[in-house]
VMD Tcl script that builds the backbone (N, CA, C; Angstrom):
set m [mol new atoms 330]
animate dup $m
set s [atomselect $m all]
$s set {name element resname resid chain x y z} {
  {N N MET 1 A 0.846 -1.194 0.000}
  {CA C MET 1 A 0.000 0.000 0.000}
  {C C MET 1 A 0.885 1.249 0.000}
  {N N MET 2 A 0.572 2.168 -0.890}
  {CA C MET 2 A 1.354 3.407 -0.964}
  {C C MET 2 A 0.987 4.335 0.186}
  {N N THR 3 A 1.987 4.948 0.758}
  {CA C THR 3 A 1.719 5.915 1.816}
  {C C THR 3 A 1.174 7.201 1.186}
  {N N ILE 4 A 0.544 7.999 2.019}
  {CA C ILE 4 A 0.034 9.287 1.541}
  {C C ILE 4 A 1.193 10.153 1.041}
  {N N TYR 5 A 2.368 9.984 1.649}
  {CA C TYR 5 A 3.521 10.790 1.235}
  {C C TYR 5 A 4.000 10.394 -0.154}
  {N N LEU 6 A 4.008 9.107 -0.435}
  {CA C LEU 6 A 4.411 8.652 -1.764}
  {C C LEU 6 A 3.391 9.101 -2.813}
  {N N GLN 7 A 2.117 8.972 -2.479}
  {CA C GLN 7 A 1.074 9.429 -3.400}
  {C C GLN 7 A 1.196 10.934 -3.650}
  {N N ALA 8 A 1.411 11.697 -2.584}
  {CA C ALA 8 A 1.548 13.152 -2.714}
  {C C ALA 8 A 2.769 13.492 -3.564}
  {N N GLN 9 A 3.876 12.806 -3.317}
  {CA C GLN 9 A 5.101 13.056 -4.079}
  {C C GLN 9 A 4.868 12.795 -5.570}
  {N N GLN 10 A 4.173 11.719 -5.885}
  {CA C GLN 10 A 3.892 11.397 -7.287}
  {C C GLN 10 A 2.976 12.440 -7.932}
  {N N LEU 11 A 1.977 12.893 -7.198}
  {CA C LEU 11 A 1.083 13.922 -7.733}
  {C C LEU 11 A 1.810 15.249 -7.920}
  {N N LEU 12 A 2.657 15.610 -6.977}
  {CA C LEU 12 A 3.411 16.857 -7.101}
  {C C LEU 12 A 4.330 16.812 -8.319}
  {N N ALA 13 A 4.980 15.685 -8.537}
  {CA C ALA 13 A 5.848 15.532 -9.709}
  {C C ALA 13 A 5.029 15.621 -10.993}
  {N N ALA 14 A 3.855 15.016 -10.997}
  {CA C ALA 14 A 2.989 15.055 -12.180}
  {C C ALA 14 A 2.466 16.467 -12.436}
  {N N ILE 15 A 2.162 17.206 -11.372}
  {CA C ILE 15 A 1.710 18.597 -11.530}
  {C C ILE 15 A 2.830 19.428 -12.145}
  {N N GLU 16 A 4.064 19.218 -11.700}
  {CA C GLU 16 A 5.198 19.942 -12.284}
  {C C GLU 16 A 5.325 19.638 -13.775}
  {N N VAL 17 A 5.261 18.367 -14.123}
  {CA C VAL 17 A 5.365 17.970 -15.537}
  {C C VAL 17 A 4.247 18.618 -16.353}
  {N N GLU 18 A 3.056 18.620 -15.805}
  {CA C GLU 18 A 1.915 19.163 -16.551}
  {C C GLU 18 A 1.985 20.679 -16.669}
  {N N LEU 19 A 2.513 21.363 -15.668}
  {CA C LEU 19 A 2.740 22.814 -15.787}
  {C C LEU 19 A 3.694 23.086 -16.956}
  {N N LYS 20 A 4.720 22.262 -17.070}
  {CA C LYS 20 A 5.671 22.412 -18.178}
  {C C LYS 20 A 5.025 22.074 -19.507}
  {N N ASN 21 A 4.239 20.989 -19.547}
  {CA C ASN 21 A 3.562 20.586 -20.789}
  {C C ASN 21 A 2.609 21.662 -21.293}
  {N N ALA 22 A 1.974 22.361 -20.356}
  {CA C ALA 22 A 1.011 23.408 -20.718}
  {C C ALA 22 A 1.699 24.753 -20.945}
  {N N ALA 23 A 3.021 24.765 -20.915}
  {CA C ALA 23 A 3.815 25.995 -21.095}
  {C C ALA 23 A 3.472 27.043 -20.036}
  {N N LEU 24 A 3.193 26.571 -18.816}
  {CA C LEU 24 A 2.887 27.474 -17.708}
  {C C LEU 24 A 4.034 27.540 -16.704}
  {N N TRP 25 A 5.111 26.813 -16.978}
  {CA C TRP 25 A 6.292 26.808 -16.103}
  {C C TRP 25 A 7.065 28.093 -16.348}
  {N N ASN 26 A 7.468 28.744 -15.285}
  {CA C ASN 26 A 8.156 30.029 -15.392}
  {C C ASN 26 A 9.599 29.862 -14.921}
  {N N GLU 27 A 10.538 30.245 -15.753}
  {CA C GLU 27 A 11.951 30.154 -15.378}
  {C C GLU 27 A 12.377 31.299 -14.458}
  {N N ILE 28 A 11.577 32.339 -14.385}
  {CA C ILE 28 A 11.920 33.513 -13.565}
  {C C ILE 28 A 11.046 33.507 -12.309}
  {N N PRO 29 A 11.663 33.334 -11.153}
  {CA C PRO 29 A 10.861 33.305 -9.925}
  {C C PRO 29 A 10.289 34.686 -9.596}
  {N N PRO 30 A 9.177 34.702 -8.880}
  {CA C PRO 30 A 8.608 35.986 -8.450}
  {C C PRO 30 A 9.529 36.666 -7.449}
  {N N SER 31 A 9.312 37.946 -7.271}
  {CA C SER 31 A 10.117 38.714 -6.317}
  {C C SER 31 A 9.824 38.253 -4.891}
  {N N VAL 32 A 10.714 38.595 -3.993}
  {CA C VAL 32 A 10.525 38.292 -2.578}
  {C C VAL 32 A 9.231 38.934 -2.089}
  {N N GLU 33 A 8.973 40.154 -2.562}
  {CA C GLU 33 A 7.748 40.858 -2.172}
  {C C GLU 33 A 6.509 40.104 -2.645}
  {N N ALA 34 A 6.546 39.610 -3.878}
  {CA C ALA 34 A 5.398 38.859 -4.409}
  {C C ALA 34 A 5.166 37.593 -3.594}
  {N N LEU 35 A 6.241 36.919 -3.232}
  {CA C LEU 35 A 6.124 35.691 -2.450}
  {C C LEU 35 A 5.640 35.954 -1.019}
  {N N ALA 36 A 5.808 37.180 -0.543}
  {CA C ALA 36 A 5.411 37.531 0.818}
  {C C ALA 36 A 3.922 37.869 0.932}
  {N N SER 37 A 3.202 37.800 -0.167}
  {CA C SER 37 A 1.778 38.118 -0.153}
  {C C SER 37 A 1.044 37.260 0.871}
  {N N THR 38 A 0.080 37.870 1.553}
  {CA C THR 38 A -0.749 37.127 2.504}
  {C C THR 38 A -2.120 36.823 1.935}
  {N N THR 39 A -2.360 37.243 0.700}
  {CA C THR 39 A -3.624 36.965 0.020}
  {C C THR 39 A -3.645 35.500 -0.409}
  {N N PRO 40 A -4.787 34.814 -0.268}
  {CA C PRO 40 A -4.836 33.422 -0.714}
  {C C PRO 40 A -4.322 33.274 -2.150}
  {N N PHE 41 A -3.519 32.266 -2.361}
  {CA C PHE 41 A -2.921 31.954 -3.661}
  {C C PHE 41 A -2.043 33.095 -4.193}
  {N N CYS 42 A -1.674 34.036 -3.344}
  {CA C CYS 42 A -0.871 35.210 -3.755}
  {C C CYS 42 A -1.487 35.865 -5.000}
  {N N ILE 43 A -2.787 35.828 -5.082}
  {CA C ILE 43 A -3.486 36.262 -6.299}
  {C C ILE 43 A -3.276 37.743 -6.592}
  {N N ASP 44 A -2.873 38.493 -5.566}
  {CA C ASP 44 A -2.633 39.918 -5.776}
  {C C ASP 44 A -1.241 40.203 -6.341}
  {N N THR 45 A -0.359 39.190 -6.330}
  {CA C THR 45 A 1.011 39.450 -6.755}
  {C C THR 45 A 1.535 38.537 -7.854}
  {N N MET 46 A 0.801 37.455 -8.168}
  {CA C MET 46 A 1.298 36.543 -9.210}
  {C C MET 46 A 0.160 35.743 -9.831}
  {N N ALA 47 A 0.434 35.191 -10.992}
  {CA C ALA 47 A -0.529 34.322 -11.661}
  {C C ALA 47 A -0.677 33.026 -10.856}
  {N N PHE 48 A -1.835 32.401 -10.972}
  {CA C PHE 48 A -2.089 31.165 -10.233}
  {C C PHE 48 A -1.057 30.085 -10.576}
  {N N ALA 49 A -0.692 29.965 -11.842}
  {CA C ALA 49 A 0.302 28.960 -12.247}
  {C C ALA 49 A 1.639 29.218 -11.553}
  {N N ASP 50 A 1.998 30.489 -11.377}
  {CA C ASP 50 A 3.227 30.817 -10.650}
  {C C ASP 50 A 3.101 30.437 -9.175}
  {N N TRP 51 A 1.923 30.671 -8.599}
  {CA C TRP 51 A 1.696 30.259 -7.216}
  {C C TRP 51 A 1.866 28.743 -7.092}
  {N N LEU 52 A 1.280 27.995 -8.039}
  {CA C LEU 52 A 1.438 26.540 -8.012}
  {C C LEU 52 A 2.920 26.157 -8.018}
  {N N GLN 53 A 3.665 26.779 -8.908}
  {CA C GLN 53 A 5.080 26.437 -9.084}
  {C C GLN 53 A 5.940 26.869 -7.903}
  {N N PHE 54 A 5.821 28.128 -7.527}
  {CA C PHE 54 A 6.778 28.709 -6.574}
  {C C PHE 54 A 6.342 28.670 -5.109}
  {N N VAL 55 A 5.077 28.425 -4.849}
  {CA C VAL 55 A 4.610 28.360 -3.463}
  {C C VAL 55 A 4.120 26.943 -3.153}
  {N N PHE 56 A 3.082 26.518 -3.846}
  {CA C PHE 56 A 2.472 25.216 -3.569}
  {C C PHE 56 A 3.458 24.057 -3.723}
  {N N LEU 57 A 4.070 23.927 -4.892}
  {CA C LEU 57 A 4.986 22.803 -5.119}
  {C C LEU 57 A 6.162 22.830 -4.148}
  {N N VAL 58 A 6.711 24.000 -3.897}
  {CA C VAL 58 A 7.858 24.121 -2.993}
  {C C VAL 58 A 7.476 23.721 -1.571}
  {N N LYS 59 A 6.398 24.303 -1.062}
  {CA C LYS 59 A 6.003 24.022 0.328}
  {C C LYS 59 A 5.539 22.581 0.514}
  {N N MET 60 A 4.717 22.104 -0.409}
  {CA C MET 60 A 4.212 20.741 -0.268}
  {C C MET 60 A 5.332 19.718 -0.431}
  {N N SER 61 A 6.256 19.966 -1.334}
  {CA C SER 61 A 7.381 19.041 -1.527}
  {C C SER 61 A 8.224 18.941 -0.261}
  {N N LYS 62 A 8.418 20.065 0.423}
  {CA C LYS 62 A 9.177 20.062 1.679}
  {C C LYS 62 A 8.440 19.259 2.754}
  {N N LEU 63 A 7.134 19.476 2.870}
  {CA C LEU 63 A 6.348 18.728 3.861}
  {C C LEU 63 A 6.417 17.236 3.590}
  {N N VAL 64 A 6.282 16.872 2.325}
  {CA C VAL 64 A 6.304 15.460 1.938}
  {C C VAL 64 A 7.687 14.862 2.205}
  {N N ALA 65 A 8.736 15.568 1.802}
  {CA C ALA 65 A 10.098 15.056 1.973}
  {C C ALA 65 A 10.427 14.827 3.450}
  {N N MET 66 A 9.935 15.707 4.298}
  {CA C MET 66 A 10.217 15.600 5.733}
  {C C MET 66 A 9.146 14.784 6.461}
  {N N GLN 67 A 8.149 14.307 5.723}
  {CA C GLN 67 A 7.010 13.554 6.266}
  {C C GLN 67 A 6.360 14.287 7.439}
  {N N MET 68 A 6.165 15.585 7.204}
  {CA C MET 68 A 5.483 16.425 8.181}
  {C C MET 68 A 3.972 16.253 7.982}
  {N N PRO 69 A 3.169 16.648 8.962}
  {CA C PRO 69 A 1.715 16.564 8.775}
  {C C PRO 69 A 1.283 17.391 7.565}
  {N N LEU 70 A 0.409 16.813 6.760}
  {CA C LEU 70 A -0.080 17.493 5.561}
  {C C LEU 70 A -1.386 18.201 5.870}
  {N N PRO 71 A -1.627 19.345 5.229}
  {CA C PRO 71 A -2.876 20.071 5.480}
  {C C PRO 71 A -4.089 19.269 5.024}
  {N N LYS 72 A -5.206 19.544 5.630}
  {CA C LYS 72 A -6.467 18.905 5.258}
  {C C LYS 72 A -7.318 19.923 4.499}
  {N N ASN 73 A -8.186 19.422 3.649}
  {CA C ASN 73 A -9.140 20.285 2.929}
  {C C ASN 73 A -8.461 21.423 2.181}
  {N N MET 74 A -7.525 21.084 1.315}
  {CA C MET 74 A -6.810 22.108 0.552}
  {C C MET 74 A -7.746 22.908 -0.358}
  {N N ALA 75 A -8.610 22.243 -1.100}
  {CA C ALA 75 A -9.568 22.906 -2.006}
  {C C ALA 75 A -8.889 23.871 -2.974}
  {N N ILE 76 A -7.861 23.382 -3.651}
  {CA C ILE 76 A -7.160 24.177 -4.655}
  {C C ILE 76 A -7.886 24.113 -5.997}
  {N N HIS 77 A -8.566 23.016 -6.243}
  {CA C HIS 77 A -9.187 22.806 -7.553}
  {C C HIS 77 A -10.168 23.912 -7.951}
  {N N PRO 78 A -11.042 24.397 -7.057}
  {CA C PRO 78 A -11.955 25.471 -7.483}
  {C C PRO 78 A -11.203 26.714 -7.982}
  {N N MET 79 A -10.113 27.056 -7.326}
  {CA C MET 79 A -9.309 28.200 -7.767}
  {C C MET 79 A -8.653 27.898 -9.102}
  {N N ALA 80 A -8.166 26.675 -9.265}
  {CA C ALA 80 A -7.541 26.273 -10.525}
  {C C ALA 80 A -8.547 26.368 -11.672}
  {N N ALA 81 A -9.749 25.876 -11.436}
  {CA C ALA 81 A -10.784 25.924 -12.481}
  {C C ALA 81 A -11.059 27.362 -12.901}
  {N N GLU 82 A -11.132 28.251 -11.937}
  {CA C GLU 82 A -11.368 29.669 -12.223}
  {C C GLU 82 A -10.185 30.287 -12.965}
  {N N ALA 83 A -8.986 30.028 -12.474}
  {CA C ALA 83 A -7.781 30.634 -13.065}
  {C C ALA 83 A -7.496 30.100 -14.462}
  {N N PHE 84 A -7.766 28.816 -14.690}
  {CA C PHE 84 A -7.417 28.206 -15.970}
  {C C PHE 84 A -8.430 28.474 -17.081}
  {N N GLN 85 A -9.644 28.881 -16.738}
  {CA C GLN 85 A -10.668 29.040 -17.773}
  {C C GLN 85 A -10.334 30.140 -18.781}
  {N N HIS 86 A -9.455 31.053 -18.409}
  {CA C HIS 86 A -9.111 32.159 -19.300}
  {C C HIS 86 A -7.831 31.904 -20.092}
  {N N LEU 87 A -7.208 30.744 -19.877}
  {CA C LEU 87 A -5.943 30.448 -20.544}
  {C C LEU 87 A -6.175 29.722 -21.865}
  {N N CYS 88 A -5.281 29.944 -22.803}
  {CA C CYS 88 A -5.339 29.233 -24.076}
  {C C CYS 88 A -4.767 27.821 -23.945}
  {N N ALA 89 A -3.913 27.609 -22.966}
  {CA C ALA 89 A -3.252 26.315 -22.780}
  {C C ALA 89 A -4.270 25.230 -22.419}
  {N N ASP 90 A -3.961 23.998 -22.781}
  {CA C ASP 90 A -4.785 22.858 -22.395}
  {C C ASP 90 A -4.426 22.488 -20.962}
  {N N THR 91 A -5.306 22.795 -20.054}
  {CA C THR 91 A -5.035 22.572 -18.628}
  {C C THR 91 A -5.907 21.452 -18.050}
  {N N ARG 92 A -6.530 20.663 -18.917}
  {CA C ARG 92 A -7.430 19.606 -18.415}
  {C C ARG 92 A -6.704 18.612 -17.515}
  {N N GLN 93 A -5.550 18.107 -17.945}
  {CA C GLN 93 A -4.814 17.124 -17.135}
  {C C GLN 93 A -4.293 17.760 -15.854}
  {N N LEU 94 A -3.861 19.001 -15.937}
  {CA C LEU 94 A -3.407 19.716 -14.746}
  {C C LEU 94 A -4.549 19.841 -13.738}
  {N N SER 95 A -5.737 20.155 -14.212}
  {CA C SER 95 A -6.911 20.256 -13.342}
  {C C SER 95 A -7.227 18.916 -12.687}
  {N N VAL 96 A -7.122 17.836 -13.458}
  {CA C VAL 96 A -7.368 16.493 -12.924}
  {C C VAL 96 A -6.382 16.181 -11.798}
  {N N LEU 97 A -5.118 16.523 -12.005}
  {CA C LEU 97 A -4.092 16.252 -10.996}
  {C C LEU 97 A -4.306 17.079 -9.730}
  {N N ILE 98 A -4.697 18.330 -9.898}
  {CA C ILE 98 A -4.953 19.196 -8.739}
  {C C ILE 98 A -6.150 18.664 -7.952}
  {N N LEU 99 A -7.188 18.227 -8.653}
  {CA C LEU 99 A -8.350 17.643 -7.981}
  {C C LEU 99 A -7.935 16.373 -7.230}
  {N N ALA 100 A -7.097 15.557 -7.841}
  {CA C ALA 100 A -6.617 14.336 -7.180}
  {C C ALA 100 A -5.846 14.677 -5.912}
  {N N PHE 101 A -5.074 15.752 -5.949}
  {CA C PHE 101 A -4.322 16.172 -4.754}
  {C C PHE 101 A -5.293 16.626 -3.668}
  {N N ASP 102 A -6.286 17.428 -4.045}
  {CA C ASP 102 A -7.303 17.847 -3.071}
  {C C ASP 102 A -7.953 16.622 -2.425}
  {N N GLN 103 A -8.309 15.641 -3.254}
  {CA C GLN 103 A -8.993 14.445 -2.754}
  {C C GLN 103 A -8.089 13.608 -1.864}
  {N N LEU 104 A -6.801 13.569 -2.192}
  {CA C LEU 104 A -5.851 12.818 -1.371}
  {C C LEU 104 A -5.791 13.368 0.046}
  {N N LEU 105 A -5.864 14.687 0.178}
  {CA C LEU 105 A -5.736 15.316 1.486}
  {C C LEU 105 A -7.071 15.555 2.191}
  {N N ALA 106 A -8.159 15.218 1.511}
  {CA C ALA 106 A -9.481 15.391 2.138}
  {C C ALA 106 A -9.639 14.380 3.262}
  {N N PRO 107 A -10.262 14.802 4.354}
  {CA C PRO 107 A -10.478 13.849 5.456}
  {C C PRO 107 A -11.291 12.648 4.975}
  {N N LYS 108 A -10.867 11.479 5.389}
  {CA C LYS 108 A -11.549 10.243 5.003}
  {C C LYS 108 A -12.637 9.942 6.017}
  {N N SER 109 A -13.802 9.597 5.517}
  {CA C SER 109 A -14.879 9.177 6.432}
  {C C SER 109 A -14.820 7.655 6.557}
  {N N ASP 110 A -14.797 7.199 7.776}
  {CA C ASP 110 A -14.662 5.757 8.012}
  {C C ASP 110 A -16.012 5.087 8.125}
}
mol reanalyze $m
mol bondsrecalc $m
mol representation Tube
mol addrep $m
């Protein structure tokens, strides 16, 4: 049985690949000021795809690598659906992966 950390690591890697496939990967990181935003998804300082790359992937990868407690009820997919609807890129697979990540971290009912 795969641990939640292994599943999360695989999804994070797949999200990175899909960001690159959709040409949403940015080689230039946001400024320190942009990263310091306290607005959800740093929406006031960067594009959602940049938030995924430079905030979400970085922070979640660290938590997974150190096997720290993972957040519950992330609910990133609704924001992704909103942010991606205006893009020309094909983001369907990226949306599927983000939804899978949300579902992985959702509390399980026994």
